[in-house]
BAFI-694462 format. One line per field, with one value per residue (C-alpha): residue in three letters; x, y, z. Coordinates in Angstrom, 3 decimals, always signed. Layout:
residuo	[ALA, ...]
east	[X, ...]
north	[Y, ...]
up	[Z, ...]
// end
This chain:
residuo	[MET, PRO, GLY, VAL, SER, SER, PHE, ARG, THR, THR, LEU, LEU, ARG, THR, ALA, GLY, GLY, ALA, SER, ALA, GLY, LEU, LEU, ALA, GLY, PHE, THR, ALA, LEU, ALA, VAL, ALA, GLU, LEU, THR, ALA, GLY, LEU, VAL, ARG, PRO, ALA, ALA, GLY, PRO, VAL, THR, VAL, VAL, GLY, GLY, ALA, VAL, ILE, ASP, ARG, THR, PRO, ALA, GLY, VAL, LYS, ASP, PHE, ALA, ILE, ARG, THR, PHE, GLY, GLU, ASN, ASP, LYS, ILE, VAL, LEU, GLN, ALA, GLY, ILE, LEU, LEU, LEU, LEU, ALA, LEU, PHE, ALA, VAL, VAL, LEU, GLY, VAL, VAL, SER, LEU, ARG, TYR, ARG, ARG, ALA, GLY, ALA, ALA, GLY, ALA, LEU, VAL, PHE, GLY, GLY, VAL, GLY, ALA, ALA, ALA, ALA, LEU, SER, ARG, PRO, ASP, SER, ALA, GLY, VAL, GLY, ASP, ALA, LEU, PRO, SER, VAL, VAL, GLY, ALA, LEU, ALA, ALA, ALA, ALA, VAL, LEU, TYR, GLY, LEU, ALA, GLY, LYS, ALA, ALA, SER, VAL, GLY, SER, THR, SER, GLY, ASP, THR, GLY, THR, GLY, SER, GLY, TRP, SER, ARG, ARG, GLY, PHE, LEU, THR, ALA, ALA, THR, VAL, THR, ALA, ALA, ALA, ALA, THR, GLY, ALA, GLY, VAL, ALA, GLY, ARG, ALA, LEU, SER, GLY, ARG, ARG, GLY, LEU, SER, ALA, ALA, ALA, SER, ARG, ASP, SER, LEU, ALA, LEU, PRO, ALA, PRO, ALA, SER, PRO, ALA, PRO, ALA, VAL, PRO, ALA, ALA, ALA, ARG, PRO, GLY, ILE, ALA, GLY, ILE, SER, ALA, PHE, THR, THR, PRO, GLU, ARG, ASP, PHE, TYR, ARG, VAL, ASP, THR, ALA, LEU, VAL, VAL, PRO, GLU, ILE, ASP, ALA, GLY, ALA, TRP, ARG, LEU, ARG, ILE, ARG, GLY, LYS, GLY, VAL, THR, ARG, PRO, ARG, SER, TYR, THR, PHE, ALA, GLU, LEU, LEU, ALA, ARG, PRO, LEU, ILE, GLU, ARG, ASP, ILE, THR, LEU, THR, CYS, VAL, SER, ASN, GLU, VAL, GLY, GLY, PRO, TYR, VAL, GLY, THR, ALA, ARG, TRP, LEU, GLY, VAL, PRO, LEU, ALA, GLY, LEU, LEU, ALA, GLU, CYS, GLY, VAL, ARG, ALA, PRO, SER, LYS, GLY, GLY, GLY, ALA, ASP, GLN, LEU, VAL, ALA, ARG, SER, VAL, ASP, GLY, MET, THR, LEU, GLY, SER, PRO, VAL, GLU, ASP, VAL, LEU, ASP, GLY, ARG, ASP, ALA, MET, LEU, ALA, VAL, GLY, MET, ASN, GLY, GLU, PRO, LEU, PRO, PHE, ALA, HIS, GLY, TYR, PRO, VAL, ARG, MET, LEU, VAL, PRO, GLY, LEU, TYR, GLY, TYR, VAL, SER, ALA, CYS, LYS, TRP, ILE, THR, GLU, ILE, GLU, LEU, THR, THR, PHE, ASP, ALA, TYR, ASP, PRO, TYR, TRP, VAL, LYS, ARG, LYS, TRP, ALA, PRO, ARG, ALA, PRO, ILE, LYS, THR, GLN, SER, ARG, ILE, ASP, THR, PRO, LYS, PRO, PHE, ALA, ARG, PRO, ALA, ALA, GLY, THR, VAL, VAL, ILE, ALA, GLY, VAL, ALA, TRP, ALA, GLN, ARG, ARG, GLY, ILE, THR, ARG, VAL, GLU, VAL, ARG, ILE, ASP, ASP, GLY, PRO, TRP, GLN, ASP, ALA, ASP, LEU, ALA, ALA, GLN, HIS, SER, LEU, ASP, THR, TRP, ARG, GLN, TRP, SER, TYR, ARG, TRP, GLN, ALA, ALA, PRO, GLY, GLY, HIS, THR, ILE, THR, VAL, ARG, ALA, THR, ASP, GLY, THR, ALA, ALA, VAL, GLN, THR, GLU, GLU, ARG, ALA, ARG, THR, ILE, PRO, ASP, GLY, ALA, SER, GLY, TRP, HIS, SER, VAL, PHE, VAL, THR, VAL, PRO]
east	[-34.224, -32.073, -30.837, -29.722, -28.027, -26.197, -25.012, -23.833, -21.899, -20.268, -19.333, -17.809, -15.806, -14.553, -13.510, -11.820, -9.978, -8.816, -7.669, -5.834, -4.015, -3.018, -1.794, +0.198, +1.798, +2.562, +4.085, +6.235, +7.685, +8.189, +9.919, +11.998, +13.002, +14.125, +16.079, +17.668, +18.732, +20.608, +21.977, +22.303, +19.848, +20.098, +18.712, +15.158, +12.571, +11.201, +14.743, +15.925, +12.719, +12.778, +16.420, +15.677, +12.821, +15.160, +17.772, +15.239, +13.384, +14.051, +16.105, +13.184, +10.949, +13.664, +14.021, +10.249, +10.211, +12.997, +11.329, +7.901, +8.680, +12.148, +13.993, +10.755, +10.951, +12.223, +9.430, +6.901, +8.503, +8.466, +4.857, +3.947, +5.632, +3.821, +0.499, +0.962, +1.954, -1.193, -3.416, -1.667, -2.087, -5.816, -6.342, -4.399, -6.421, -9.757, -8.539, -7.388, -10.954, -11.536, -8.014, -5.786, -2.835, -2.967, -2.985, -0.010, +1.807, +1.154, +2.885, +5.888, +5.951, +6.202, +9.172, +10.771, +10.436, +12.136, +14.934, +15.548, +15.616, +18.133, +20.482, +20.223, +21.417, +24.952, +25.713, +24.458, +26.506, +25.470, +22.845, +22.446, +20.738, +17.882, +17.186, +15.009, +12.590, +12.490, +12.007, +9.405, +7.493, +7.497, +6.096, +3.456, +2.419, +1.959, -0.032, -2.221, -2.925, -3.966, -5.971, -7.719, -9.023, -10.456, -11.946, -13.576, -15.374, -16.847, -20.613, -20.555, -21.252, -24.060, -23.112, -19.668, -19.160, -16.466, -18.441, -19.126, -16.959, -15.867, -14.108, -16.057, -15.465, -14.032, -11.513, -10.493, -10.106, -8.036, -5.713, -5.431, -4.583, -1.914, -0.444, -0.377, +1.300, +3.943, +4.665, +4.972, +7.424, +9.515, +9.538, +10.584, +13.372, +14.542, +14.661, +16.622, +19.184, +19.572, +19.787, +22.813, +24.873, +23.633, +24.612, +28.148, +28.391, +26.864, +29.316, +32.249, +31.013, +30.188, +33.668, +35.469, +37.572, +38.547, +42.191, +43.081, +43.700, +47.256, +45.829, +42.844, +40.265, +40.497, +37.735, +34.711, +34.932, +31.975, +31.831, +31.018, +27.936, +26.330, +23.351, +20.508, +17.126, +15.741, +18.984, +20.565, +23.161, +26.678, +27.414, +24.508, +23.689, +23.792, +20.045, +19.331, +21.922, +20.289, +20.408, +19.912, +20.964, +19.464, +19.896, +16.492, +18.181, +21.092, +24.181, +25.544, +29.172, +31.519, +34.612, +36.796, +35.798, +35.872, +38.466, +39.237, +40.866, +42.609, +43.287, +42.978, +44.609, +47.841, +47.851, +51.398, +51.104, +47.554, +46.732, +44.085, +43.613, +41.930, +40.038, +42.756, +45.395, +43.450, +43.091, +46.837, +47.590, +47.780, +44.196, +42.899, +39.851, +37.951, +34.640, +33.063, +29.652, +28.130, +25.434, +23.208, +22.622, +18.903, +18.761, +16.247, +16.787, +16.195, +16.099, +17.200, +19.750, +22.848, +24.644, +27.964, +29.766, +33.207, +34.736, +37.687, +39.479, +42.505, +43.735, +42.829, +45.696, +48.239, +46.654, +46.547, +50.172, +51.144, +49.563, +51.454, +48.556, +49.416, +47.204, +46.499, +48.353, +51.444, +51.333, +48.799, +46.889, +43.488, +41.260, +38.345, +38.281, +35.357, +34.335, +32.258, +29.982, +29.123, +25.633, +27.072, +26.678, +29.353, +30.377, +32.945, +35.202, +37.779, +41.238, +42.570, +40.097, +41.030, +44.755, +44.705, +45.331, +41.760, +40.892, +39.520, +39.367, +38.136, +36.109, +35.770, +34.219, +31.449, +31.041, +33.367, +31.788, +32.285, +30.239, +26.577, +25.476, +23.164, +26.088, +28.525, +30.051, +32.757, +34.209, +32.897, +34.568, +34.342, +35.647, +34.914, +33.408, +31.691, +28.062, +27.583, +26.680, +30.202, +32.175, +30.552, +30.483, +29.123, +30.047, +32.985, +34.834, +36.765, +38.465, +39.164, +41.168, +39.844, +38.821, +35.615, +35.623, +35.909, +33.288, +30.008, +29.112, +25.580, +24.178, +25.927, +24.221, +20.977, +21.734, +23.360, +26.507, +29.842, +31.444, +29.512, +31.164, +28.781, +27.013, +26.881, +23.645, +21.941, +18.883, +16.492, +15.980, +13.905, +11.222, +9.624, +7.396, +3.951, +5.050, +3.227, +5.899, +4.860, +5.517, +8.804, +12.263, +12.307, +15.556, +15.953, +18.688, +20.016, +23.058, +25.029, +27.614, +30.097, +32.520, +36.151, +35.346, +33.763, +31.099, +32.107, +28.725, +25.025, +22.283, +18.602, +15.784, +12.300, +9.689, +11.089, +13.246, +17.030, +19.447, +20.730, +23.890, +23.323, +25.643, +27.977, +29.137, +32.821, +33.889, +35.229, +36.716, +36.191, +34.613, +31.852, +28.681, +28.414, +25.627, +24.145, +21.445, +19.586, +17.468, +14.349, +11.912, +8.740, +5.641, +2.131, +1.182, +2.371, +6.075, +8.441, +11.936, +14.714, +18.374, +21.454, +25.133, +28.501, +31.335, +35.078, +35.631, +33.321, +30.669, +27.124, +24.637, +22.601, +18.913, +18.377, +16.305, +17.605, +16.373, +18.503, +19.112, +21.775, +24.240, +22.389, +19.689, +20.239, +18.201, +17.398, +15.539, +12.447, +9.814, +6.491, +5.395, +2.443, +2.930, -0.436]
north	[-15.325, -14.899, -11.417, -12.540, -15.616, -13.525, -11.053, -13.905, -15.459, -12.114, -11.602, -15.075, -14.577, -11.167, -12.601, -15.455, -13.036, -10.952, -14.110, -15.260, -11.933, -12.107, -15.676, -14.655, -11.833, -14.174, -16.660, -13.922, -12.972, -16.584, -17.698, -14.513, -15.257, -18.731, -17.358, -14.658, -17.340, -19.013, -15.789, -13.099, -12.462, -8.687, -9.020, -9.847, -7.601, -5.933, -5.105, -3.724, -1.790, -0.368, +0.600, +2.268, +4.206, +5.385, +6.419, +8.563, +10.033, +13.765, +14.626, +16.470, +13.408, +11.176, +13.615, +13.588, +9.766, +9.592, +12.307, +10.654, +6.941, +6.917, +3.621, +2.026, +4.001, +0.985, -1.250, +1.372, +1.520, -2.253, -2.441, +0.250, -1.665, -4.872, -3.022, -1.490, -4.898, -6.438, -3.726, -4.082, -7.861, -7.572, -5.240, -7.575, -10.523, -8.843, -7.647, -11.182, -12.501, -11.039, -10.344, -13.160, -12.260, -8.617, -9.688, -11.979, -9.187, -6.905, -9.402, -9.367, -5.571, -5.759, -8.084, -5.598, -2.864, -5.078, -6.006, -2.359, -1.433, -4.211, -3.076, +0.576, -0.076, +1.036, -2.415, -4.282, -7.385, -7.332, -9.042, -11.815, -9.376, -9.013, -12.765, -12.958, -10.323, -11.833, -15.436, -14.377, -12.425, -15.388, -17.633, -15.016, -14.651, -18.413, -18.674, -15.701, -16.978, -20.395, -19.335, -16.471, -18.961, -21.124, -18.121, -16.822, -20.156, -20.324, -20.589, -21.675, -25.292, -26.897, -27.508, -28.357, -31.660, -30.451, -31.572, -29.455, -27.071, -24.805, -25.176, -25.487, -23.572, -26.752, -26.940, -23.318, -23.777, -26.924, -25.180, -22.140, -24.313, -26.217, -22.928, -21.418, -24.519, -24.603, -20.892, -21.212, -24.061, -21.972, -19.047, -21.221, -22.773, -19.329, -18.116, -21.212, -20.598, -16.955, -17.960, -20.170, -17.138, -15.374, -18.368, -18.216, -14.531, -15.097, -17.916, -15.682, -13.018, -15.464, -17.003, -13.664, -12.836, -9.177, -8.500, -6.198, -2.605, -1.324, +2.031, +1.428, +4.102, +5.672, +4.674, +6.964, +8.803, +8.682, +12.478, +12.217, +10.086, +11.303, +8.949, +11.453, +9.769, +10.220, +11.305, +9.429, +6.868, +8.104, +4.962, +4.026, +0.290, -1.321, -2.047, +1.681, +3.042, +4.751, +3.251, +5.455, +4.119, +3.161, -0.620, -2.335, -5.614, -5.465, -6.897, -9.995, -10.418, -13.278, -11.610, -14.339, -13.277, -9.521, -7.285, -3.568, -1.934, +1.462, +3.168, +6.433, +9.817, +10.170, +6.510, +5.516, +2.033, +0.653, -2.083, -4.661, -5.726, -8.789, -8.720, -10.803, -8.294, -5.445, -7.323, -8.001, -4.263, -2.142, -1.205, +1.869, +2.057, +5.338, +6.686, +8.656, +10.283, +9.811, +12.111, +11.687, +14.741, +13.840, +14.503, +17.273, +19.696, +17.567, +14.410, +10.841, +10.189, +10.688, +8.195, +7.365, +4.048, +2.649, +1.826, -0.459, -0.088, +0.509, +4.121, +5.205, +7.676, +4.866, +2.795, +5.750, +6.657, +3.070, +3.543, +6.777, +9.177, +12.684, +15.536, +18.300, +20.761, +18.562, +18.184, +15.368, +15.242, +14.275, +16.283, +13.825, +10.268, +8.309, +5.258, +2.605, +0.130, -3.402, -2.117, +0.558, +3.508, +6.209, +8.709, +11.458, +12.781, +15.590, +14.011, +16.835, +15.924, +12.250, +13.044, +15.954, +13.793, +12.977, +9.325, +8.468, +4.698, +1.590, +0.174, -3.555, -3.448, -1.611, -1.567, -4.512, -6.759, -7.283, -4.778, -5.794, -6.470, -3.446, -1.215, -2.330, -5.750, -6.605, -3.091, +0.466, +3.854, +6.616, +10.177, +12.092, +15.539, +14.879, +13.946, +10.294, +10.861, +12.147, +9.894, +6.784, +4.295, +0.915, -2.392, -0.608, -2.420, +0.312, +3.657, +5.804, +9.022, +11.736, +15.401, +17.222, +18.761, +15.399, +13.332, +13.805, +10.937, +9.590, +12.255, +15.194, +14.250, +14.646, +18.254, +17.659, +19.637, +18.029, +19.032, +18.661, +19.307, +18.575, +21.646, +22.509, +21.095, +20.427, +18.380, +18.171, +14.525, +15.137, +16.268, +15.015, +17.251, +17.768, +16.179, +17.135, +17.391, +18.244, +21.718, +22.155, +20.995, +19.533, +18.263, +19.330, +17.349, +16.309, +16.091, +18.516, +17.809, +19.583, +16.896, +18.066, +21.262, +20.027, +21.678, +24.361, +25.728, +24.836, +27.308, +26.803, +29.321, +29.041, +30.818, +34.284, +34.524, +34.939, +32.236, +30.205, +28.079, +24.334, +21.988, +20.180, +16.614, +16.067, +16.270, +12.807, +13.873, +16.404, +13.649, +12.706, +14.384, +15.963, +15.504, +18.495, +19.188, +22.113, +22.151, +24.199, +25.390, +24.767, +26.854, +25.819, +26.626, +25.982, +26.545, +26.415, +25.120, +25.988, +24.961, +26.195, +25.217, +26.905, +24.951, +24.981, +27.795, +30.050, +29.905, +29.896, +27.519, +29.530, +30.233, +30.339, +27.384, +25.451, +22.274, +19.174, +19.769, +20.572, +20.307, +19.602, +21.171, +24.117, +25.961, +25.729, +22.744, +23.514, +21.472, +22.571, +21.174, +21.767, +21.959, +21.107]
up	[+2.602, -0.515, +0.489, +3.919, +2.496, -0.109, +2.542, +4.773, +1.892, +1.047, +4.678, +4.921, +1.746, +2.873, +6.222, +4.400, +2.115, +5.069, +6.863, +3.741, +3.612, +7.268, +6.870, +3.799, +5.783, +8.669, +6.234, +4.693, +8.067, +9.162, +5.967, +5.962, +9.561, +8.541, +5.568, +7.719, +10.175, +7.328, +5.816, +8.519, +11.388, +10.969, +7.412, +8.552, +6.821, +9.958, +11.077, +7.728, +7.014, +10.540, +10.113, +6.782, +8.401, +11.168, +8.578, +6.722, +9.691, +10.196, +13.275, +14.859, +14.581, +16.074, +18.940, +19.484, +19.519, +22.121, +24.202, +24.018, +24.140, +25.710, +25.322, +24.049, +20.794, +18.853, +20.169, +19.078, +15.618, +15.198, +16.389, +13.859, +11.032, +11.970, +12.186, +8.731, +7.382, +8.861, +7.325, +3.962, +4.140, +4.906, +1.937, -0.365, +0.870, +0.143, -3.274, -4.066, -3.818, -7.279, -8.537, -7.333, -9.541, -8.461, -4.820, -5.327, -7.167, -4.189, -1.923, -4.248, -4.125, -0.339, -0.743, -3.112, -0.505, +2.069, -0.345, -1.240, +2.449, +3.150, +0.388, +1.490, +5.046, +5.934, +7.379, +4.306, +3.578, -0.082, -2.224, +0.348, +2.705, +0.207, +0.196, +3.354, +2.030, -1.459, -0.329, +2.234, -0.433, -2.841, -0.115, +0.747, -2.891, -3.248, -0.017, -0.883, -4.390, -3.089, -0.026, -1.816, -4.394, -1.642, +0.207, -2.990, -3.476, +0.053, -0.279, -3.906, -2.973, -1.055, +2.560, +3.820, +2.094, -0.207, -3.287, -6.317, -8.288, -5.399, -2.121, +1.094, +4.288, +5.738, +2.926, +3.452, +7.209, +6.692, +4.239, +6.504, +9.514, +7.613, +6.370, +9.853, +11.283, +8.544, +8.889, +12.656, +12.211, +9.800, +12.215, +15.147, +13.073, +12.006, +15.598, +16.561, +13.819, +14.793, +18.434, +17.759, +16.847, +19.955, +22.064, +20.698, +21.557, +24.995, +25.655, +24.761, +27.175, +29.976, +29.797, +29.762, +32.814, +32.645, +33.505, +36.370, +35.285, +35.164, +36.236, +38.557, +39.320, +42.757, +45.152, +45.124, +48.474, +50.830, +50.649, +46.928, +47.640, +50.877, +50.520, +50.292, +49.753, +46.248, +44.598, +41.673, +42.732, +42.052, +40.016, +37.757, +37.767, +34.326, +34.441, +34.887, +32.478, +29.527, +26.056, +23.005, +19.575, +16.213, +16.502, +16.314, +17.226, +19.669, +17.914, +19.615, +18.611, +19.410, +20.847, +19.352, +15.833, +16.530, +14.862, +15.015, +12.013, +12.213, +8.887, +6.982, +6.555, +8.488, +9.580, +8.643, +10.135, +9.613, +12.073, +12.868, +16.496, +17.976, +21.245, +22.905, +21.773, +23.364, +26.655, +26.700, +26.718, +29.904, +30.758, +32.554, +34.821, +35.144, +36.450, +33.597, +33.229, +29.760, +28.379, +25.334, +23.152, +23.165, +26.898, +27.576, +30.465, +33.562, +31.430, +32.257, +29.501, +31.635, +33.864, +35.480, +35.288, +36.058, +32.686, +31.952, +28.657, +26.464, +26.185, +22.676, +22.338, +22.693, +19.951, +17.584, +18.325, +17.557, +14.136, +13.535, +14.158, +15.349, +16.541, +14.000, +16.235, +15.910, +12.160, +11.851, +8.588, +10.036, +12.352, +12.589, +13.892, +12.416, +14.445, +12.637, +14.358, +13.278, +12.351, +10.058, +12.431, +12.053, +14.758, +14.305, +17.083, +16.952, +16.854, +19.034, +21.809, +21.677, +21.973, +24.469, +27.545, +28.575, +29.259, +25.818, +25.622, +23.920, +26.797, +27.431, +30.916, +32.759, +36.535, +37.004, +34.357, +30.618, +28.627, +28.353, +24.763, +24.863, +25.806, +23.136, +23.889, +23.134, +22.654, +22.612, +22.387, +25.033, +24.908, +28.137, +27.651, +24.310, +23.762, +22.864, +19.220, +18.508, +20.815, +22.289, +19.417, +20.539, +18.850, +17.216, +14.417, +12.593, +13.168, +10.122, +10.302, +8.010, +8.098, +8.977, +5.496, +3.771, +5.617, +7.488, +9.892, +10.355, +12.683, +11.016, +7.753, +9.707, +10.742, +14.123, +14.905, +13.916, +17.234, +20.477, +23.864, +26.737, +28.144, +31.848, +33.253, +36.593, +37.537, +40.470, +41.444, +44.576, +45.146, +41.947, +39.805, +41.354, +44.642, +47.843, +50.553, +54.102, +55.443, +57.279, +56.271, +52.745, +51.235, +47.604, +45.882, +42.518, +40.278, +38.115, +35.418, +33.177, +32.028, +31.617, +33.574, +36.794, +38.970, +41.491, +42.578, +42.533, +43.426, +44.169, +43.847, +45.345, +43.249, +42.393, +45.500, +45.646, +44.571, +47.519, +47.556, +47.753, +49.637, +47.255, +47.656, +46.955, +43.294, +42.449, +39.112, +36.340, +34.218, +36.672, +37.845, +41.283, +43.797, +45.621, +48.218, +49.793, +52.969, +52.356, +54.991, +53.033, +53.660, +52.525, +48.950, +45.408, +44.744, +41.777, +42.538, +40.067, +39.955, +38.109, +38.208, +37.722, +36.122, +36.718, +34.218, +36.319, +33.576, +34.988, +33.388, +30.897, +31.412, +27.651, +26.527, +23.535, +21.898, +21.850, +18.130, +16.957, +19.863, +23.116, +25.271, +27.587, +30.215, +33.921, +35.347, +37.453, +39.266, +40.725, +44.097, +46.404, +50.170, +51.847]
// end
C-alpha cells in the first residue's frame, strides 16, 4: 500500500536523522576529549559547561542540590548536561534531513557555547581552553552534514543494492558504523592522554613519605571515644569524610610541579614555595573537626580527621604579613585553588594562635586527591567556604572592602565562624526501638569554644543532661549519650548543646544561607 510504504520511509528517515544527530554529538564529545588530552584535560566541554553552570547557579539552588543529591550533585549535573546534549543532537539530526546546512550550523553553535564557557571559567588557561569545544563542534558539523544526507536518501532507491541516485540503508548503516568506531577511538585516545597526567600525579603521591611532625597530636583518649554503637567514629575515615566543592573533575596535581605563591597587600617579602620546601619545615599534627556551611541541622557534612601540615602563621610572618590589630595593611587572606576557586579568611583569625595550617596529610596518609592533594588550607573554627581551600596554589593578602571571593559574590557571608550544633546519630529517624533502656547518642561541636553540656528532651518533657565523653580539644567534636527508659508509643527526641562560652544552642531555625544553619535536631521514633 502506497500510504504504508510512505509512512515507513518517513519513519526510517526520521530515525536515521535522529541517529545522525546522536552520532554527531558523540563525535563532538570524543574529538573534544582527544583535543583536551592534548591541551588540558580540564578544558573538556562537559567539564567547562558544567563549571559555568555551577558558577551561574543561584546560591539557593546550589544549596537545594547539595541537600537533595549530596555528594552526587556533580554526577546529576553532568548527566543532565549529557541528556540535554542528546536531545539537542536528536533535534538537529531531524532538522538536518531537510536543512543540512542549518543542522551543521547548529552543531557549530553548540561548540561556541562550550568555547565561551571555557573562557569564562576562573581557571581558564586562555584561548587554548576553547579549542576542545571548537574542534569537537567542527567534527560534529561535518559528521552531521554527511550522515544527514545519507539518512535523507533512505528509501529513494530500489532495495538495498546501493544503486540509483540516493544512498541505501546499507550505505547509511556502514557510514554510521565507521563514524561510531572512529569517534570511539578518538575518545579512548583522549582518555589515555588525560590519564598520563593523572598517572604522574598518582606516582608523586604514591612515592611520598610524609615526615614526622615536629609537634605531634596527642593521642585521642579512650574517654573521648567510648565506643557507643551507632555513634559517629571520633576520627572520620577518609572514605566517609564529606566532600563538597565545585570541581566537576577532581584536580590531579604532580607535587613536583606544584608551587604556592604568597603576595599582596602588606606582603613585604613575596615568596614562592615548592612542595619539598614545605615538607622541609617543622610540621604540626592536629585533630580538627571540619564543617561545611551547607550542612543542615543534623546533616552529614561534618567530620574529624588528624591533619599534618605547615603552620600558616609562620609562613605569613616570613613574608612580612602582620595582623590588622598590629598594624597590618590587609584584613582578608584570599586563597586560590588550581581550579580558580577563591576563599577568603580573616587575617586576624589566621594569626590569633589557632592551628591554621597548610595541610599535606590526612589520617596518617598524604592528602587524597579529592581532599586537596598535594596541599590544602585549614583554619579551625571557620566554615569550609571561608577557610578550607583545596588544591591551593596562591595566597593573596587584601581587604574585605577590596575583594569578594567566589561564595561572597553569591550572597554568602564574608565572615563565617562555625555555629554551636549537636546531632542525634542513634536512634535513626523513624526507628522502632524496643521498650526499655534505649541509648540515645550523637556528637556536638563548637570549634574554638568546645562543648560543655548536652541536653536531651523526650517529647515536651524537661531537658535532661546527657553523659559527655571527654573533650579532646576545642577544635574537635564531642560525643555524648543518654540512657532513656522508652515507653510504647511515638516519641520525638530533641538535643541541644552548650558551648564553652556558656551560650546555649539556639532553637531558632535558620537556613544554611548566608552563614550556616541553626536550630535543634530532632528525630521521631516509634516504640512498639
